[in-house]
Structure formats: C-alpha cells, structure tokens
N, C-alpha and C positions, 0 to 999 in steps of 0.2 A: 808320487802317486799316493792318494789317501787310502787308508785302510777301508776296505769295504766289508760290511757285515752281511753275510748271506743268511737270510732267515732260515731257521731250521724247520723242518716239517715234522709234525707229530705223526708217527706211523701207528695206526691203531693196532693194539695187541690182538693176537689171535686168541679167542676165548679158549680156555682149557676144556677139553672134551669132558662131557658129563659122564661120570662113572659112579659105581656104588661108593667109592672112597670119598667123593666130593659132592654127593647128591644134595644134601641139605633138606631133603624131604619136603620141598615147597608144596607139592601137591597134597600133602597131608593136612593142609590148612583149608582146602577147598571142601565145600559141601558135597557129599557123595550120596546119591540116591541109590538104594538097593532095589534093582529092577528084576533080578533073577535070583534063584535060590542057589547060592554057592556054599552055604553052610556057615554064614557069619554067625558066631556065637551070640546068643540073645543079649548078653551083657554089653555088647558093642552096638546094639540097635537102639535108635531113638525114632521119634516121629516128628515130621515137620508140621506146620500149621494146617496143612491140607490132609494130614493123616497118612502120608506116604512114609515108608521106611527109609531112614537115612542112617549113615554111620554116626554114632554118638561122638560128640566132641567135648573136650575139656572146656573149662571156663575161658581159657585163653584162645580157643578156636582150633587147637590141634586135635587130630583124630585120637580117640581113646586107645585105639589098637597100636599106636606108634610107641615103640620103645624109645624113650627120650635119651637114653645113654648111647644107643647104637644108631638111632634114626632109621631103624628097620621095622617092618611090619611084624607084629607078633602073631598075626593070623594069615600070613602070606598065602598058605595053601587054600584058605577059605575066604580070601579077600573078594569084595564085590566085583562085578563085571566092569564097572567104570574104572576101578583101580587096575584091573588086568589090561584094559585097553589103553590106559594112559602110559605111553612108552617113554622110558628114560631117554633124554636127548631129542625127543620129538619137538616139533615147532611149539606145541602147547607147553611142553616142559620148559623150553628156553624162555618162552613168554612169562611163565610164572616165576622163573629165576630172575628175570629182568625186573619184574614188578617187586620182588622181594629185595632187589638190590644186590644180587649175588652175581 
C-alpha cells in the first residue's frame, strides 16, 4: 500500500486580545476633529482646511499628544470626544489594526 500524504489544514490563529500592553496606538494616526470642549490644551490644536479644530499631528501623521515611548496619550483626561468614544478592541479599532498590519 503506497504512503498517502494527507494535506494539512492551516488553522487560523486566534488574534491576541487588544490590551494596553499591545495596543500600538493605531487610532493616533487618524484625523481627530475636536467637536466639544474637553479641555484639549491649545498647543495640541490645529485647524483643517475648513477651519474646524482638529488634533495637531506631527509631520509623520501621529498625534502630537501621543507619548512615543509609551504609546499613551499625554492629555488622556482632556482628550477629545472622538478619542473617548473610540474604544479599544472595538470593531473600528480592529479594522485600524488590520490596516496597519498588526
């Protein structure tokens, strides 16, 4: 009887749950409009081409309020409403992680 090779199936790995430890701050590369007064310090505010307030971004597109060493928000208590509503591990978060290749 000849040896039969049984094809192996690739079992997709379960993605690691998103936590503060593996976040990667993908959302901090999105443009964030400031639509309510949460106390964002003036040095982190910029204006888009329509004159709306937005979070200031560095030349490479990252939010200026992001601490690059810890990937944590330096104005967390005063972050814009958009940032407050963008929940870690939400569908939007997972989509941004996939776009970033994480």
